[in-house]
LOBAGU-842152 format. One record per residue (C-alpha): residue in three letters; x, y, z. Coordinates in nm, 4 decimals. Layout:
% residues N
{residuo=ala&u=X&v=Y&w=Z};
...
END
This chain:
% residues 429
{residuo=unk&u=2.1857&v=4.2306&w=-4.9244};
{residuo=unk&u=1.8443&v=4.2630&w=-4.7791};
{residuo=unk&u=1.7726&v=4.6108&w=-4.6512};
{residuo=unk&u=1.5020&v=4.7355&w=-4.4208};
{residuo=unk&u=1.2599&v=4.9497&w=-4.6079};
{residuo=unk&u=1.1115&v=5.2442&w=-4.4205};
{residuo=unk&u=0.7656&v=5.3339&w=-4.5436};
{residuo=unk&u=0.6610&v=5.6864&w=-4.6018};
{residuo=unk&u=0.3802&v=5.6707&w=-4.3534};
{residuo=unk&u=0.4471&v=5.6100&w=-3.9766};
{residuo=unk&u=0.1910&v=5.3317&w=-3.9410};
{residuo=unk&u=0.3384&v=5.1274&w=-4.2216};
{residuo=unk&u=0.6856&v=5.1665&w=-4.0694};
{residuo=unk&u=0.5604&v=5.0556&w=-3.7255};
{residuo=unk&u=0.4008&v=4.7394&w=-3.8527};
{residuo=unk&u=0.6741&v=4.6505&w=-4.0922};
{residuo=unk&u=0.7613&v=4.2775&w=-4.0706};
{residuo=unk&u=1.1333&v=4.3314&w=-4.0408};
{residuo=unk&u=1.0902&v=4.5853&w=-3.7652};
{residuo=unk&u=0.8765&v=4.3385&w=-3.5639};
{residuo=unk&u=1.1642&v=4.0895&w=-3.5647};
{residuo=unk&u=1.4001&v=4.3542&w=-3.4325};
{residuo=unk&u=1.1630&v=4.4329&w=-3.1443};
{residuo=unk&u=1.1225&v=4.0653&w=-3.0497};
{residuo=unk&u=1.4968&v=3.9978&w=-3.0434};
{residuo=unk&u=1.5558&v=4.3076&w=-2.8348};
{residuo=unk&u=1.2916&v=4.1972&w=-2.5802};
{residuo=unk&u=1.4477&v=3.8547&w=-2.5267};
{residuo=unk&u=1.7935&v=4.0077&w=-2.4955};
{residuo=unk&u=1.6754&v=4.2401&w=-2.2189};
{residuo=unk&u=1.5018&v=3.9567&w=-2.0291};
{residuo=unk&u=1.8147&v=3.7377&w=-2.0329};
{residuo=unk&u=2.0294&v=4.0258&w=-1.9229};
{residuo=unk&u=1.7973&v=4.0939&w=-1.6278};
{residuo=unk&u=1.8099&v=3.7282&w=-1.5213};
{residuo=unk&u=2.1861&v=3.7225&w=-1.5331};
{residuo=unk&u=2.2062&v=4.0343&w=-1.3246};
{residuo=unk&u=1.9688&v=3.8894&w=-1.0661};
{residuo=unk&u=2.1707&v=3.5656&w=-1.0332};
{residuo=unk&u=2.4896&v=3.7513&w=-0.9887};
{residuo=unk&u=2.3660&v=3.9196&w=-0.6700};
{residuo=unk&u=2.5849&v=3.7749&w=-0.3888};
{residuo=unk&u=2.4379&v=3.5926&w=-0.0887};
{residuo=unk&u=2.4800&v=3.8277&w=0.2104};
{residuo=unk&u=2.5406&v=3.5286&w=0.4413};
{residuo=unk&u=2.8353&v=3.3991&w=0.2447};
{residuo=unk&u=3.1726&v=3.5707&w=0.2974};
{residuo=unk&u=3.4508&v=3.5620&w=0.0447};
{residuo=unk&u=3.6348&v=3.2306&w=0.0328};
{residuo=unk&u=3.3523&v=3.0359&w=0.2007};
{residuo=unk&u=3.3490&v=2.6624&w=0.1189};
{residuo=unk&u=3.0205&v=2.4898&w=0.1965};
{residuo=unk&u=3.1790&v=2.1450&w=0.1513};
{residuo=unk&u=3.3984&v=2.1915&w=0.4597};
{residuo=unk&u=3.2660&v=2.1740&w=0.8145};
{residuo=unk&u=3.2804&v=2.5067&w=1.0047};
{residuo=unk&u=3.5894&v=2.4069&w=1.2087};
{residuo=unk&u=3.7560&v=2.1675&w=0.9676};
{residuo=unk&u=4.0309&v=2.4131&w=0.8733};
{residuo=unk&u=4.1103&v=2.4484&w=1.2441};
{residuo=unk&u=4.1155&v=2.0664&w=1.2730};
{residuo=unk&u=3.8368&v=2.0703&w=1.5307};
{residuo=unk&u=3.5025&v=1.8868&w=1.5176};
{residuo=unk&u=3.1785&v=2.0790&w=1.4815};
{residuo=unk&u=2.9223&v=2.0009&w=1.7515};
{residuo=unk&u=2.5725&v=1.9354&w=1.6200};
{residuo=unk&u=2.3013&v=1.9088&w=1.8846};
{residuo=unk&u=1.9746&v=1.7249&w=1.8196};
{residuo=unk&u=1.6390&v=1.6703&w=1.9790};
{residuo=unk&u=1.3303&v=1.4895&w=1.8476};
{residuo=unk&u=0.9628&v=1.5787&w=1.8729};
{residuo=unk&u=0.7620&v=1.2583&w=1.8250};
{residuo=unk&u=0.4227&v=1.3297&w=1.6696};
{residuo=unk&u=0.2782&v=0.9824&w=1.6118};
{residuo=unk&u=0.3659&v=0.6119&w=1.5987};
{residuo=unk&u=0.1419&v=0.3771&w=1.4053};
{residuo=unk&u=0.1418&v=0.0663&w=1.1885};
{residuo=unk&u=0.3639&v=-0.1505&w=1.4032};
{residuo=unk&u=0.3817&v=-0.4606&w=1.1826};
{residuo=unk&u=0.5309&v=-0.7808&w=1.3203};
{residuo=unk&u=0.5235&v=-0.9537&w=0.9822};
{residuo=unk&u=0.7535&v=-0.6925&w=0.8223};
{residuo=unk&u=0.9282&v=-0.6070&w=1.1515};
{residuo=unk&u=0.8872&v=-0.2337&w=1.1084};
{residuo=unk&u=0.6947&v=0.0600&w=1.2468};
{residuo=unk&u=0.5883&v=0.3981&w=1.1122};
{residuo=unk&u=0.7195&v=0.7118&w=1.2840};
{residuo=unk&u=0.6200&v=1.0749&w=1.2339};
{residuo=unk&u=0.8540&v=1.3235&w=1.3998};
{residuo=unk&u=1.0427&v=1.6519&w=1.3878};
{residuo=unk&u=1.4239&v=1.6636&w=1.3926};
{residuo=unk&u=1.5742&v=1.9797&w=1.5446};
{residuo=unk&u=1.9420&v=2.0425&w=1.4652};
{residuo=unk&u=2.1542&v=2.3159&w=1.6240};
{residuo=unk&u=2.5050&v=2.4085&w=1.5105};
{residuo=unk&u=2.7267&v=2.7138&w=1.4829};
{residuo=unk&u=2.9038&v=2.8328&w=1.1713};
{residuo=unk&u=3.1116&v=3.1395&w=1.2660};
{residuo=unk&u=3.2170&v=3.1871&w=0.9054};
{residuo=unk&u=2.8716&v=3.3210&w=0.8124};
{residuo=unk&u=2.7628&v=3.6831&w=0.8332};
{residuo=unk&u=2.4702&v=3.6571&w=1.0754};
{residuo=unk&u=2.4897&v=4.0097&w=1.2130};
{residuo=unk&u=2.2143&v=4.1493&w=0.9922};
{residuo=unk&u=1.9672&v=3.8713&w=1.0881};
{residuo=unk&u=1.7614&v=3.8986&w=1.4043};
{residuo=unk&u=1.7160&v=3.6176&w=1.6538};
{residuo=unk&u=1.4658&v=3.3513&w=1.5391};
{residuo=unk&u=1.4573&v=3.5084&w=1.1960};
{residuo=unk&u=1.4111&v=3.2570&w=0.9179};
{residuo=unk&u=1.6897&v=3.2176&w=0.6669};
{residuo=unk&u=1.5495&v=3.2458&w=0.3123};
{residuo=unk&u=1.5197&v=2.9056&w=0.1519};
{residuo=unk&u=1.7142&v=3.0252&w=-0.1544};
{residuo=unk&u=2.0171&v=3.0916&w=0.0666};
{residuo=unk&u=2.0200&v=2.7550&w=0.2441};
{residuo=unk&u=2.1791&v=2.5520&w=-0.0426};
{residuo=unk&u=2.4813&v=2.7850&w=-0.0300};
{residuo=unk&u=2.5707&v=2.7162&w=0.3349};
{residuo=unk&u=2.7036&v=2.4074&w=0.5120};
{residuo=unk&u=2.4396&v=2.1879&w=0.6817};
{residuo=unk&u=2.4802&v=1.8628&w=0.8795};
{residuo=unk&u=2.4655&v=1.5470&w=0.6681};
{residuo=unk&u=2.2585&v=1.3363&w=0.9063};
{residuo=unk&u=2.1133&v=1.0025&w=0.8004};
{residuo=unk&u=1.8731&v=0.7538&w=0.9591};
{residuo=unk&u=2.0620&v=0.4271&w=0.9630};
{residuo=unk&u=1.7760&v=0.1807&w=1.0171};
{residuo=unk&u=1.5191&v=0.3564&w=0.8021};
{residuo=unk&u=1.3509&v=0.1542&w=0.5280};
{residuo=unk&u=1.2144&v=0.4626&w=0.3549};
{residuo=unk&u=1.0434&v=0.7916&w=0.4167};
{residuo=unk&u=0.9855&v=1.1439&w=0.3016};
{residuo=unk&u=0.9760&v=1.5065&w=0.4137};
{residuo=unk&u=0.6207&v=1.6362&w=0.4353};
{residuo=unk&u=0.5432&v=1.8444&w=0.1245};
{residuo=unk&u=0.2042&v=1.9766&w=0.2464};
{residuo=unk&u=0.1478&v=2.2531&w=0.1784};
{residuo=unk&u=0.5121&v=2.3504&w=0.1477};
{residuo=unk&u=0.8233&v=2.1398&w=0.2211};
{residuo=unk&u=0.8370&v=2.1119&w=0.6011};
{residuo=unk&u=1.1993&v=2.2178&w=0.6434};
{residuo=unk&u=1.3098&v=2.5541&w=0.7870};
{residuo=unk&u=1.6450&v=2.7059&w=0.8868};
{residuo=unk&u=1.6503&v=3.0000&w=1.1235};
{residuo=unk&u=1.8931&v=3.1906&w=1.3431};
{residuo=unk&u=1.8835&v=3.0836&w=1.7084};
{residuo=unk&u=2.0386&v=3.2193&w=2.0254};
{residuo=unk&u=2.4185&v=3.2402&w=2.0690};
{residuo=unk&u=2.4608&v=3.2551&w=1.6886};
{residuo=unk&u=2.3366&v=2.8986&w=1.6445};
{residuo=unk&u=2.1589&v=2.7907&w=1.3311};
{residuo=unk&u=1.8452&v=2.5859&w=1.3900};
{residuo=unk&u=1.7067&v=2.3537&w=1.1247};
{residuo=unk&u=1.3857&v=2.1642&w=1.1941};
{residuo=unk&u=1.2389&v=1.9119&w=0.9533};
{residuo=unk&u=0.9279&v=1.6963&w=0.9667};
{residuo=unk&u=0.9649&v=1.3343&w=0.8522};
{residuo=unk&u=0.7432&v=1.0320&w=0.8006};
{residuo=unk&u=0.9469&v=0.7112&w=0.7993};
{residuo=unk&u=0.9288&v=0.3354&w=0.8053};
{residuo=unk&u=1.1802&v=0.2208&w=1.0646};
{residuo=unk&u=1.3182&v=-0.1327&w=1.0868};
{residuo=unk&u=1.2803&v=-0.3098&w=1.4217};
{residuo=unk&u=1.4257&v=-0.6530&w=1.5012};
{residuo=unk&u=1.1470&v=-0.7983&w=1.7152};
{residuo=unk&u=1.1902&v=-1.0957&w=1.9488};
{residuo=unk&u=0.8589&v=-1.2832&w=1.9610};
{residuo=unk&u=0.9309&v=-1.5771&w=2.1906};
{residuo=unk&u=0.6844&v=-1.4439&w=2.4531};
{residuo=unk&u=0.4247&v=-1.3286&w=2.1958};
{residuo=unk&u=0.1539&v=-1.2057&w=2.2659};
{residuo=unk&u=0.2840&v=-1.1060&w=2.6115};
{residuo=unk&u=0.5958&v=-0.9484&w=2.4666};
{residuo=unk&u=0.7662&v=-0.6130&w=2.5112};
{residuo=unk&u=0.9505&v=-0.4799&w=2.2074};
{residuo=unk&u=1.2447&v=-0.2375&w=2.2146};
{residuo=unk&u=1.2718&v=-0.0547&w=1.8833};
{residuo=unk&u=1.5132&v=0.2260&w=1.8145};
{residuo=unk&u=1.5806&v=0.5050&w=1.5679};
{residuo=unk&u=1.9493&v=0.5553&w=1.4885};
{residuo=unk&u=2.0823&v=0.8913&w=1.3605};
{residuo=unk&u=2.4370&v=0.9340&w=1.2331};
{residuo=unk&u=2.6509&v=1.1314&w=0.9908};
{residuo=unk&u=2.6919&v=1.0109&w=0.6365};
{residuo=unk&u=3.0514&v=1.1176&w=0.5611};
{residuo=unk&u=3.1853&v=1.3273&w=0.8516};
{residuo=unk&u=3.3598&v=1.1274&w=1.1203};
{residuo=unk&u=3.4336&v=1.2451&w=1.4750};
{residuo=unk&u=3.7323&v=1.4520&w=1.3593};
{residuo=unk&u=3.4943&v=1.6720&w=1.1554};
{residuo=unk&u=3.1512&v=1.6521&w=1.3202};
{residuo=unk&u=3.0110&v=1.5029&w=1.6411};
{residuo=unk&u=2.6423&v=1.4466&w=1.7087};
{residuo=unk&u=2.5173&v=1.5137&w=2.0605};
{residuo=unk&u=2.1831&v=1.5369&w=2.2347};
{residuo=unk&u=2.0515&v=1.8827&w=2.3109};
{residuo=unk&u=2.0928&v=1.8562&w=2.6893};
{residuo=unk&u=2.4729&v=1.8431&w=2.6338};
{residuo=unk&u=2.4758&v=2.1922&w=2.4893};
{residuo=unk&u=2.6571&v=2.4344&w=2.7222};
{residuo=unk&u=2.5633&v=2.7686&w=2.5656};
{residuo=unk&u=2.2211&v=2.8704&w=2.6861};
{residuo=unk&u=2.0210&v=2.6050&w=2.8654};
{residuo=unk&u=1.7049&v=2.5854&w=2.6579};
{residuo=unk&u=1.5178&v=2.3621&w=2.9006};
{residuo=unk&u=1.4059&v=2.1390&w=2.6117};
{residuo=unk&u=1.4122&v=1.7628&w=2.6484};
{residuo=unk&u=1.6028&v=1.5445&w=2.4075};
{residuo=unk&u=1.2871&v=1.3497&w=2.3273};
{residuo=unk&u=0.9365&v=1.4875&w=2.3560};
{residuo=unk&u=0.6117&v=1.3174&w=2.2669};
{residuo=unk&u=0.2442&v=1.3744&w=2.3254};
{residuo=unk&u=-0.0231&v=1.1173&w=2.4093};
{residuo=unk&u=0.0706&v=0.8518&w=2.1559};
{residuo=unk&u=-0.1440&v=0.5381&w=2.1415};
{residuo=unk&u=-0.0081&v=0.2931&w=1.8847};
{residuo=unk&u=-0.2343&v=0.0140&w=1.7617};
{residuo=unk&u=-0.1960&v=-0.3121&w=1.9586};
{residuo=unk&u=0.0651&v=-0.1522&w=2.1866};
{residuo=unk&u=0.1126&v=0.1272&w=2.4329};
{residuo=unk&u=0.4274&v=0.3370&w=2.4482};
{residuo=unk&u=0.5863&v=0.2647&w=2.7860};
{residuo=unk&u=0.8986&v=0.4783&w=2.7564};
{residuo=unk&u=1.1356&v=0.6573&w=2.5173};
{residuo=unk&u=1.5007&v=0.6916&w=2.6194};
{residuo=unk&u=1.7896&v=0.8638&w=2.4368};
{residuo=unk&u=2.1379&v=0.7213&w=2.4004};
{residuo=unk&u=2.4545&v=0.7341&w=2.1936};
{residuo=unk&u=2.7229&v=0.4987&w=2.0746};
{residuo=unk&u=3.0444&v=0.5089&w=1.8735};
{residuo=unk&u=3.1426&v=0.2649&w=1.6040};
{residuo=unk&u=3.4454&v=0.2266&w=1.3799};
{residuo=unk&u=3.4407&v=0.2110&w=1.0031};
{residuo=unk&u=3.7207&v=0.2153&w=0.7515};
{residuo=unk&u=3.6590&v=0.5893&w=0.7087};
{residuo=unk&u=3.7005&v=0.6657&w=1.0786};
{residuo=unk&u=3.5074&v=0.6701&w=1.4054};
{residuo=unk&u=3.1483&v=0.7877&w=1.3920};
{residuo=unk&u=2.9028&v=0.8820&w=1.6672};
{residuo=unk&u=2.5401&v=0.7751&w=1.6375};
{residuo=unk&u=2.2460&v=0.8915&w=1.8458};
{residuo=unk&u=1.9546&v=0.6581&w=1.9065};
{residuo=unk&u=1.6096&v=0.6850&w=2.0555};
{residuo=unk&u=1.4864&v=0.3621&w=2.2145};
{residuo=unk&u=1.1083&v=0.3087&w=2.2040};
{residuo=unk&u=0.9623&v=0.0538&w=2.4485};
{residuo=unk&u=0.6356&v=-0.0964&w=2.3200};
{residuo=unk&u=0.4211&v=-0.3174&w=2.5463};
{residuo=unk&u=0.1565&v=-0.5219&w=2.3663};
{residuo=unk&u=-0.2081&v=-0.5073&w=2.4670};
{residuo=unk&u=-0.3153&v=-0.8578&w=2.5749};
{residuo=unk&u=-0.6922&v=-0.8082&w=2.5912};
{residuo=unk&u=-0.7588&v=-0.8720&w=2.2206};
{residuo=unk&u=-0.5711&v=-1.2048&w=2.2280};
{residuo=unk&u=-0.7515&v=-1.3147&w=2.5442};
{residuo=unk&u=-1.0935&v=-1.2639&w=2.3870};
{residuo=unk&u=-1.0011&v=-1.3818&w=2.0376};
{residuo=unk&u=-0.7697&v=-1.6781&w=2.1054};
{residuo=unk&u=-0.7273&v=-1.7875&w=2.4665};
{residuo=unk&u=-1.0916&v=-1.7993&w=2.5790};
{residuo=unk&u=-1.2292&v=-1.9625&w=2.2567};
{residuo=unk&u=-0.9547&v=-2.2275&w=2.2488};
{residuo=unk&u=-1.0012&v=-2.3019&w=2.6196};
{residuo=unk&u=-1.3753&v=-2.3475&w=2.5699};
{residuo=unk&u=-1.3116&v=-2.5866&w=2.2796};
{residuo=unk&u=-1.0886&v=-2.7995&w=2.5019};
{residuo=unk&u=-1.3494&v=-2.8053&w=2.7792};
{residuo=unk&u=-1.6105&v=-2.9005&w=2.5194};
{residuo=unk&u=-1.4024&v=-3.2009&w=2.4143};
{residuo=unk&u=-1.4138&v=-3.3271&w=2.7757};
{residuo=unk&u=-1.7889&v=-3.3865&w=2.7411};
{residuo=unk&u=-1.7175&v=-3.6992&w=2.5390};
{residuo=unk&u=-1.6096&v=-3.8767&w=2.8618};
{residuo=unk&u=-1.9696&v=-3.8547&w=2.9869};
{residuo=unk&u=-2.1164&v=-4.0089&w=2.6689};
{residuo=unk&u=-2.1788&v=-4.3812&w=2.6367};
{residuo=unk&u=-1.9107&v=-4.5783&w=2.4554};
{residuo=unk&u=-2.1697&v=-4.7022&w=2.2050};
{residuo=unk&u=-2.2482&v=-4.3396&w=2.0976};
{residuo=unk&u=-1.9871&v=-4.3561&w=1.8227};
{residuo=unk&u=-2.1116&v=-4.0702&w=1.5965};
{residuo=unk&u=-2.1475&v=-3.8260&w=1.8864};
{residuo=unk&u=-1.8045&v=-3.8861&w=2.0414};
{residuo=unk&u=-1.6130&v=-3.8963&w=1.7121};
{residuo=unk&u=-1.7836&v=-3.5843&w=1.5754};
{residuo=unk&u=-1.7189&v=-3.3939&w=1.8989};
{residuo=unk&u=-1.3500&v=-3.4825&w=1.9003};
{residuo=unk&u=-1.2875&v=-3.4128&w=1.5312};
{residuo=unk&u=-1.4760&v=-3.0823&w=1.5381};
{residuo=unk&u=-1.2722&v=-2.9652&w=1.8358};
{residuo=unk&u=-0.9476&v=-3.0709&w=1.6704};
{residuo=unk&u=-1.0245&v=-2.8927&w=1.3429};
{residuo=unk&u=-1.1301&v=-2.5758&w=1.5257};
{residuo=unk&u=-0.8038&v=-2.5586&w=1.7182};
{residuo=unk&u=-0.6010&v=-2.6262&w=1.4030};
{residuo=unk&u=-0.7738&v=-2.3343&w=1.2298};
{residuo=unk&u=-0.7017&v=-2.1051&w=1.5250};
{residuo=unk&u=-0.3350&v=-2.2078&w=1.5234};
{residuo=unk&u=-0.2957&v=-2.1299&w=1.1531};
{residuo=unk&u=-0.4710&v=-1.7934&w=1.1882};
{residuo=unk&u=-0.2501&v=-1.6974&w=1.4834};
{residuo=unk&u=0.0562&v=-1.7340&w=1.2596};
{residuo=unk&u=-0.0783&v=-1.5178&w=0.9776};
{residuo=unk&u=0.0450&v=-1.1886&w=1.1275};
{residuo=unk&u=0.3872&v=-1.3198&w=1.2287};
{residuo=unk&u=0.7084&v=-1.3483&w=1.0254};
{residuo=unk&u=0.8452&v=-1.6962&w=0.9443};
{residuo=unk&u=1.0340&v=-1.7323&w=1.2730};
{residuo=unk&u=1.2134&v=-2.0570&w=1.3631};
{residuo=unk&u=1.1061&v=-2.0793&w=1.7274};
{residuo=unk&u=0.7859&v=-2.1285&w=1.9224};
{residuo=unk&u=0.5981&v=-1.8357&w=2.0700};
{residuo=unk&u=0.3925&v=-1.8403&w=2.3894};
{residuo=unk&u=0.0747&v=-1.8560&w=2.1823};
{residuo=unk&u=0.2093&v=-2.1551&w=1.9881};
{residuo=unk&u=0.2733&v=-2.3423&w=2.3130};
{residuo=unk&u=-0.0812&v=-2.2743&w=2.4321};
{residuo=unk&u=-0.2483&v=-2.3874&w=2.1104};
{residuo=unk&u=-0.0179&v=-2.6871&w=2.0751};
{residuo=unk&u=-0.1108&v=-2.8104&w=2.4235};
{residuo=unk&u=-0.4814&v=-2.7616&w=2.3489};
{residuo=unk&u=-0.4499&v=-2.9637&w=2.0282};
{residuo=unk&u=-0.2627&v=-3.2421&w=2.2118};
{residuo=unk&u=-0.5334&v=-3.2598&w=2.4814};
{residuo=unk&u=-0.8124&v=-3.2923&w=2.2231};
{residuo=unk&u=-0.6080&v=-3.5484&w=2.0282};
{residuo=unk&u=-0.5540&v=-3.7587&w=2.3429};
{residuo=unk&u=-0.9273&v=-3.7520&w=2.4129};
{residuo=unk&u=-0.9818&v=-3.9113&w=2.0706};
{residuo=unk&u=-0.7110&v=-4.1693&w=2.1425};
{residuo=unk&u=-0.8790&v=-4.2450&w=2.4756};
{residuo=unk&u=-1.2119&v=-4.3099&w=2.3041};
{residuo=unk&u=-1.0453&v=-4.5330&w=2.0451};
{residuo=unk&u=-0.8906&v=-4.7344&w=2.3295};
{residuo=unk&u=-1.2197&v=-4.7665&w=2.5153};
{residuo=unk&u=-1.4077&v=-4.8673&w=2.2027};
{residuo=unk&u=-1.1410&v=-5.1276&w=2.1199};
{residuo=unk&u=-1.1811&v=-5.2806&w=2.4673};
{residuo=unk&u=-1.5563&v=-5.2770&w=2.4192};
{residuo=unk&u=-1.5252&v=-5.4650&w=2.0879};
{residuo=unk&u=-1.2970&v=-5.7278&w=2.2393};
{residuo=unk&u=-1.5384&v=-5.7826&w=2.5265};
{residuo=unk&u=-1.8331&v=-5.8229&w=2.2932};
{residuo=unk&u=-1.6471&v=-6.0724&w=2.0740};
{residuo=unk&u=-1.5442&v=-6.2835&w=2.3745};
{residuo=unk&u=-1.9004&v=-6.2911&w=2.5090};
{residuo=unk&u=-2.0376&v=-6.3984&w=2.1714};
{residuo=unk&u=-1.7866&v=-6.6802&w=2.1499};
{residuo=unk&u=-1.8792&v=-6.7936&w=2.5016};
{residuo=unk&u=-2.2484&v=-6.7921&w=2.4150};
{residuo=unk&u=-2.1892&v=-6.9987&w=2.0996};
{residuo=unk&u=-1.9757&v=-7.2545&w=2.2836};
{residuo=unk&u=-2.2186&v=-7.2924&w=2.5755};
{residuo=unk&u=-2.5144&v=-7.3406&w=2.3414};
{residuo=unk&u=-2.3283&v=-7.6055&w=2.1428};
{residuo=unk&u=-2.2171&v=-7.7954&w=2.4543};
{residuo=unk&u=-2.5694&v=-7.8032&w=2.5967};
{residuo=unk&u=-2.7004&v=-7.9455&w=2.2747};
{residuo=unk&u=-2.4347&v=-8.2193&w=2.2714};
{residuo=unk&u=-2.5108&v=-8.3238&w=2.6287};
{residuo=unk&u=-2.8838&v=-8.3874&w=2.5791};
{residuo=unk&u=-2.8310&v=-8.7243&w=2.4107};
{residuo=unk&u=-3.1277&v=-8.6810&w=2.1825};
{residuo=unk&u=-3.1292&v=-8.8969&w=1.8704};
{residuo=unk&u=-3.1999&v=-8.6501&w=1.5997};
{residuo=unk&u=-3.0764&v=-8.6560&w=1.2531};
{residuo=unk&u=-2.8058&v=-8.4075&w=1.1513};
{residuo=unk&u=-3.0363&v=-8.1710&w=0.9663};
{residuo=unk&u=-3.2769&v=-8.1434&w=1.2585};
{residuo=unk&u=-2.9812&v=-8.0946&w=1.4928};
{residuo=unk&u=-2.8568&v=-7.8044&w=1.2800};
{residuo=unk&u=-3.2010&v=-7.6416&w=1.2751};
{residuo=unk&u=-3.2277&v=-7.6754&w=1.6529};
{residuo=unk&u=-2.8852&v=-7.5217&w=1.7076};
{residuo=unk&u=-2.9675&v=-7.2195&w=1.4873};
{residuo=unk&u=-3.3010&v=-7.1550&w=1.6573};
{residuo=unk&u=-3.1382&v=-7.1841&w=2.0023};
{residuo=unk&u=-2.8665&v=-6.9349&w=1.9084};
{residuo=unk&u=-3.1245&v=-6.6876&w=1.7808};
{residuo=unk&u=-3.3158&v=-6.7054&w=2.1068};
{residuo=unk&u=-3.0182&v=-6.6820&w=2.3428};
{residuo=unk&u=-2.7865&v=-6.4407&w=2.1542};
{residuo=unk&u=-2.9825&v=-6.1123&w=2.1958};
{residuo=unk&u=-3.0159&v=-6.1711&w=2.5680};
{residuo=unk&u=-2.6421&v=-6.2395&w=2.5991};
{residuo=unk&u=-2.5507&v=-5.9293&w=2.3904};
{residuo=unk&u=-2.7720&v=-5.7124&w=2.6039};
{residuo=unk&u=-2.6104&v=-5.8604&w=2.9148};
{residuo=unk&u=-2.2651&v=-5.7920&w=2.7677};
{residuo=unk&u=-2.3446&v=-5.4224&w=2.7084};
{residuo=unk&u=-2.4678&v=-5.3673&w=3.0640};
{residuo=unk&u=-2.1706&v=-5.5501&w=3.2120};
{residuo=unk&u=-1.9291&v=-5.3464&w=2.9997};
{residuo=unk&u=-2.0794&v=-5.0125&w=3.1028};
{residuo=unk&u=-2.0363&v=-5.1000&w=3.4666};
{residuo=unk&u=-1.6925&v=-5.2645&w=3.4569};
{residuo=unk&u=-1.4802&v=-5.1577&w=3.1579};
{residuo=unk&u=-1.5962&v=-4.7943&w=3.1342};
{residuo=unk&u=-1.3880&v=-4.7089&w=3.4399};
{residuo=unk&u=-1.1297&v=-4.5576&w=3.1957};
{residuo=unk&u=-1.3806&v=-4.2912&w=3.0960};
{residuo=unk&u=-1.4566&v=-4.2234&w=3.4608};
{residuo=unk&u=-1.0867&v=-4.1779&w=3.5370};
{residuo=unk&u=-1.0395&v=-3.9421&w=3.2406};
{residuo=unk&u=-1.3232&v=-3.7240&w=3.3675};
{residuo=unk&u=-1.0833&v=-3.6253&w=3.6452};
{residuo=unk&u=-0.7406&v=-3.6642&w=3.4811};
{residuo=unk&u=-0.7963&v=-3.4464&w=3.1727};
{residuo=unk&u=-0.9564&v=-3.1418&w=3.3440};
{residuo=unk&u=-0.7027&v=-3.1564&w=3.6271};
{residuo=unk&u=-0.4100&v=-3.1657&w=3.3820};
{residuo=unk&u=-0.5520&v=-2.8742&w=3.1842};
{residuo=unk&u=-0.6007&v=-2.6652&w=3.4997};
{residuo=unk&u=-0.2417&v=-2.7342&w=3.6103};
{residuo=unk&u=-0.1088&v=-2.6353&w=3.2675};
{residuo=unk&u=-0.3138&v=-2.3129&w=3.2631};
{residuo=unk&u=-0.1852&v=-2.2189&w=3.6082};
{residuo=unk&u=0.1798&v=-2.2777&w=3.5200};
{residuo=unk&u=0.1417&v=-2.1072&w=3.1818};
{residuo=unk&u=-0.0068&v=-1.7836&w=3.3114};
{residuo=unk&u=0.2216&v=-1.7669&w=3.6156};
{residuo=unk&u=0.5333&v=-1.7986&w=3.3982};
{residuo=unk&u=0.4371&v=-1.5597&w=3.1184};
{residuo=unk&u=0.2612&v=-1.2979&w=3.3279};
{residuo=unk&u=0.5737&v=-1.2857&w=3.5422};
{residuo=unk&u=0.7704&v=-1.2011&w=3.2272};
{residuo=unk&u=0.5111&v=-0.9403&w=3.1272};
{residuo=unk&u=0.5179&v=-0.7692&w=3.4666};
END
């Protein structure tokens, strides 16, 4: 057996290899013993027989009242395409647990974070949340403290993406009602009931259920925030959910300057073709096609920020009518130009027939070749004068369709604009 050899001199004995191992093992043994002693120190809040998995009044077969209020810090990133909005807020929860030893803690004294996992806390969830987190900067933003009348107060700061089922039939003059729903995960109304803070009887705190500062969301303004509650039945029992309803009213100014005014000017620009001569084919066709393509581009861009909905919005109706008006102006020019072509062809046929009949009535004895040369030269002399006469006669007689459209198209567009804005602004107001 290996034995520890003690040297004759003290220094050799101190630095002996075997003695070093004994010192190291002894050090680690003392450290582990100290840790075990520290963990075995009981939590002064927890009495004997305390069960953190049971609600405070579950053994008495009574529900525990948990009172909530929300402090809204900011609302941003309201996205119609994803039908969600971002919410930054504090949740304040108040409940009483008479099983705990709270006598040694002063009012508004913070409960140490190492003690919180050993006590019962409400299991609230956010039912329509798509995701979120508790702020970790610079420490986790969650605190439990002792409040008045032996209530425990837990306040937590969240940043969440909340789902919102938006109805966009009156877009962009719409008002959206989005809500945040808070409920219990596993405790039904026989174990725990959620209530708003104003329903608390012990000690009127004078704090509103919902508080918010000057919040200015992008593209909207926050008109109102109202609290509410509802009960619903699941297979596990009846649960109570609290909800905060946010009313968002969309700002219309950006759409007026970016969509309505430009599209209206394009339609008015297409009306200029009625004042151009029917023989100005490149000018009238280019004006109509350019207007049509511009409106089509605006319509596609207006749909980029919207989800794939299966109904028409107010903006779709406006752009659709503008496209139809420009399209009808092109159809009108095609009709006028077709009438112009028919008139020109009839006049040319009349000129050819009259020239031939005059030649036949002269009774001149000319051979057939001379007669053909005479007919050709006569047609060349008379045809330009007749074509010029046809153009002047057409401008004065058949172009009355253009003159009528100069009144019909602008009048129809003005009537549509009046009805459109009266109907939708009435909904907005």
